Structures are given as C-alpha cells and as structure tokens.
N, C-alpha and C positions, 0 to 999 in steps of 0.2 A: 487441930489435935494431931499429934504425931503417933502413929500406930507402932507397936513393937514390930521389929523386922519379921519375926516368925508369923505373926498374925497377918501382916501385910502380904507376905508371900502366899499364905493360905488363901486369902481373899482373892488375890490376883489370879491364882491358879483356877479357883472356882469360876471367876468371871470369864477366863479364857475358854473354859469348857462349856459355857452356856450355849454358844451358837451350835455346838455339836449335838446338844441334847435333842432338839426336835428332829434332826436327821436320824439319830440313833433310834428314837421312838418310832419314826416312820418305817425304818428298816425292820425293827422288831415286829411291827404290826403287819408289814407287807406280806402278802397282798390282801387288800380289803375289798377287792372287786375282781371280776373275771379278767384274765390276761390273754392277749392274742399272741399266738405263736405263728408267725407268717412263714409259709413254705413257698418259695418262689419257683414252684414246679407243679405240674398237674397231680391230681390225686392218683394213688395207686403205685407210684414209683418208689425207689429206695428212700428218697428224701422224705416222702410223705409217710412211709411206714415208720421210719426212725422217729419222726416228729410226733406221731400218734402214740408210740410207745412211751416217749419221754413226757409228752403232755399228760398222759394218764397217770404216770408216776408223780409228776409235780402236783397234779390236782389232788391226789390222795395225800401227799405229804404236806401240802401247804393250805389245804382246805378251801381252795377257790378253783373254779373251772378254768382250765387252760384250753382256749378255743383254737383249734387248728384252722387256719385260714389259707387256702391255696390261692396264690397270686402268680400264675404262670405268665410267660411272655418275655420277649427280649433276652432269651437265654438265661433268664433268672434275674435280670436287672430291674424289671418292673416291680417285683415283690421286694427286692432289696432296697430300691429307692423309697418305697412306701415306709419301710422301717427307718431309713435314714431321716425322713421328714417327720417322723412321729415324735411325740413328746418323750424326753429322756427321763421317764419316771418309772420304768420297770414294767409297764403294762403293755408294751409292744416288744416282742422278741423276734429274732430272725433265726430260722434254721439255716445255718451257714454250711456251705459245702465247697468241694474243690472247684466248682463252677465259678465261685466268687474270685478265687485266685487266678483262674484262667481268664476270666472276663476283664480283669484289670488291664491286661495287655491287648486282648483280642478286640475289644471295643475302644476305639480311639476317642470318642466324644461322650463319655459318660458324664452325667451332671453331678457326680459325687466321686469321692476318693474312698474306696472301701476301707483301706487300712486306717485312714484318718477319721472316717465318719461312723464306723461301727466298732464298738468296744468288745473285745472277746470276753466271753463268760467261761465257757468250758468246752472241751472236746467231748464227743460222745462215742464215735466209732470210726474205725478205718476199715474200708472194704476194698480188697484188691480186685483187679480185673483178671480174666483168664483168657489166654491166647488160644482160640479155637479154630480148627480148620475143618473143611468138608472132608469126609473120609476118602473121597476120590483122589485127593491130593496125596501122592505117594511119598509123603514126608512125615516121619514119625517123631522126630526130635528137633529141638531148636537148632543144634549144629547143622543137621541135614537141611533144615529150612533156610538157614543163612547161606550155606554153600550153594544151594539151588538158586536163591534170589540173586546172588552175586554173579552167577554164570548166566542168568536170565533176567537182566534188569528190566523192570517195568512189566513183566509178564504175569506177576501175581497181583491180583486185585484185593485190596483191603477195604472191607465195609466198615461203616460206622453209623451211629444214630444221628449224625449231623456234624457239620463243621464246628470245631471248638468243643465238642463233647469230650468228657473224660476218656472214653474209648478211643476217640480220634487222636487225642494228645498222647495216650499211652502207645499207640501205634507209631506216631511220629517220633516219639522218644526212642522207640526200638529201632526205627530206620536210622536215626541219627547216630545212636551208639553202636549199632551193629554194622553200619556202613552199607546198608542195602537200599534198593530202590523198589518200592511197591506203588502201584497206582491206587490212590485213595478214591473210594466211591462213597460219597455221603448220601444218607437217606434221611427222610423226615421221620425220625424215630427209630427205635431198635426193632420194633415188630417187622416192618418191611425189610430191614437189613437182614434179620434172621431168615425171613422167607427166601431171600435170594441166596443166602449162605447155605441153607438146607438144600436148595435146588441146584447148587453148583455154579450159579452165575458169577459169584465171587468166591474166593478161596479161603480167606482168613479174616478174622475179626477179633478185636479186643473188647470183651464185654464183661458186665458185672457177673460175678459168680452165681448170684441168685437167679439171674435171667437164663443162664446157659446150662446149669448143672443137670437139669432133667434131660436135656438133649444129650449131654455127655454120658449120663448113666444109661440112656437108651441106645447108645452107640450111633446116634444120628450125627454127632459132631465129635471130633477128636481133640482132646485137650493136650496142647503141646507144653504149656507152662502157665504158672500163675505169676502175676506181676508184683507180688509183695517180695520182701527180702527173704522170707522164709516160706516153707510149704504151708498149704492150707489144711486145716482140720477136716474140711469137707472133701478135699481131694488129696489125701495124704501121699498117694503114689505119683502125683504129678509134680515135677520139679519146678523150681522158680526160674524165671528168666535170668536172674542174677547169678545162677550157678554156671551160666555160659557167657553172659555179658556182664562183666564186672561192674558193679556200681548201679546197675539198673534197678529202679523201683518206681512203680506208678500205681497209685491207689486213689479211689475216691475216699472222702472222709466227711464227717458231719460233726457239727457242734452248734452251740448257741451263742448268738451275739445280741447286743442291744445298742440303741443309739448312743453315740459318744456323748459324754456328760452325765450319763446315768450314775446316780450315787454309788460309790464304792461299796457301801454297806449292803445295798440291794444286789450288786454283782456278786459279792461274797456269799450272800445267802443262797442265791441261785446256784453258784458254783458248788457249794456244799451239798445241795440236794441232788444235783446232777451226778456228782461223784458218789453219793450214797447209792444211787441206782446202779452205777457201774460196778459197785462192790457186791451187789446182790446177785447170787448165782442164777436165779431164775431170769432176771433181767438180761444178764449176759448171754444166757441160753437163747433168749428171744432174738438178741442181736445176731447170734450165730445162725439163726434160721434165715436171715437175709444176707449171710456171708460176711458179717461184720465182727470185728473184735473190739473190745472196750478201749477207749482212748481217753483216759482220765488225766487229771492234772489241774494246775492252777490257771487263772486267766492269763498270766504272763506266758506260761508254757504253750497255751493254745495260740496266743498272739504270735509267738515265735514260729510255730508251725505254719500259720497263715503267711507270714513274711517270707519264710523259706520257700514255700510252695509257689508264692507269687513270683519270686525271682526265678525259680526253676522253670515254670511254664512260660515265663516271658522269654527265656533263652530258646526254648523249643519253638515257640511261635515265630520268633524272629528268624531262627535258622531255617525253618520250613517255609517261611514266607506266607503263613496262613492269614487269610483275610476273612472277616465276618461276612456272612451272607447279607 
C-alpha cells in the first residue's frame, strides 16, 4: 500500500524521534539517586568550599543528595582520573579548577587527556591571587618591586604552596612578563609558606585572596597588587598587576565537569542549575566570602576557558622549565 506523501513524512519524522525519547525522559527525571561531586583536593581549601556551596544548591534544586567526595593526591590528578574512569551517566561530577589546566603540561605521563576525557558543564567562579610582601621589604608598589628585582636579580625569594600550584604559576608568569628574576621557594602547602613569609625568611608570595586577606588587614603582610584584570571588591585600594604589566592576568577558577560521553541533556540540565545559582545574590555573596566572582556561561564557554588556560600555562611552564616533583 502506498502512503500519501504527507502521512509518510509524518510517520518517518515520528520514527526518527523515537530513539531520543528515552534519553529525553532520563534527562527530565535526572537525578533519581545521589550524585557524587569529586573534589581532587583536601577538605577545607577553596576547591572544597566552592564544591560544598554548589553541592548544597544542586541538592535543593534537583531533589537528590550531591555528595562531596574529597580525593586528593597527585596534584589533583588522582581525583580527576577517578571521574574520567566513571560511568558517563551524570552521577559522577568533577570540581574542575586551574590545576587541571596546569597539570596537562606539568605532568608528562598522565593516563588521561583532560580536554578530551572531561566534558565541561559550567564555570562557577574565578578567584584572583594577591601579590603580598613581608612589611620589612622596603617596596610599596609593583614598579618599585620590579625595579629592585632587576637591579638585584635572584635576591628576592618567592614562596609558594608547592611546585605547579596556581600561586607558583602566577609568580612565574609575573617573572616572565616583568622580566625579573626571583628565587622560587616551594613549600608543602600554603600554611608553612605563610609562616616563613610572616617571619621574613621569604619576601613575596602570590596567594589566594581568602588565605591572605586577614594578614593584610592586620598589617602583617603588604598587598602590592591583585592578579585579576580589575581591582578586587575585597581590596578596592589595591591595584591590579595589569595596571603596571600590560596583559598580566592570573586567577584560580572553578567549575563542573563530567566524563566525556555524558548525555547532552544531562549536561544542559546541570548547566542551567549552576547558572541559576550564580544569578542568585546570596550565592554570589557566599562566593565573594572566599574571594570569588561568579563565572557563568554555557558548556562551550567553559570549555573555551579551559582550552585557553591550558595553552597559557603550558607556555609559562615551558618558559620557566618547571618540572613536577
């Protein structure tokens, strides 16, 4: 029997849509059980705080528990690999950060390719570093600091929380773009680095705003500049490095990723809910408490940020000859 053309096209269109129906239904119902949000860092740090804020929001919005699972080690690569190997079903998420972009070049023998194996969902926040100096250092501005460092190459010691940490890379980018030579002194974590900076054993450090702001307010450290492109709301009187070193920018940032192959409908649903949090004034205020500003957008926009940051830090790592411990 020959069907009329209009009826044939209608039936054909309906048949073509059938395979998508179960996927759409799953996305609409998602999540139907608890979801893991893996944080590849210890509890208590910026990554962990941002993850718990977002996990609480998603739990309330989506009606399922979002469990924060801290998986530190390997500079963040252990937790990241756990997500790469997980089922691509939306029930294992990754708290993505600048460390992932850095590690892509820093570690030569990773068993995964971050850009290929993790699909971007949404950015959450960008958090600049602040360039702080011990008050005994007789330098109050970035131009004075640069001039002194050029006349005294290698005499200023720059602390960091470890080789390849965002603070270390922020300092190396400054050295590269300002044309100065400082001696890098890596520590096993920011706490011992701060101890020596406060004691005057090292002179300067690039650290997260949330970690250093109380020292700055108490006068125990001097803030020379913030590393974002604009001034910080928390430190409005402190200039940005970019006001003196054109084009300089170095920030930590956070977002959500999932294993590659996760259905686009689930990614879209998560992206919508993350962005709804970032549009809520009280949530943005909580991010501000940890020195962050909202970083909303589409999965493609977050993916673009990851790619650009990976390329940027690859250039710095190669220029400085940084090797992982």
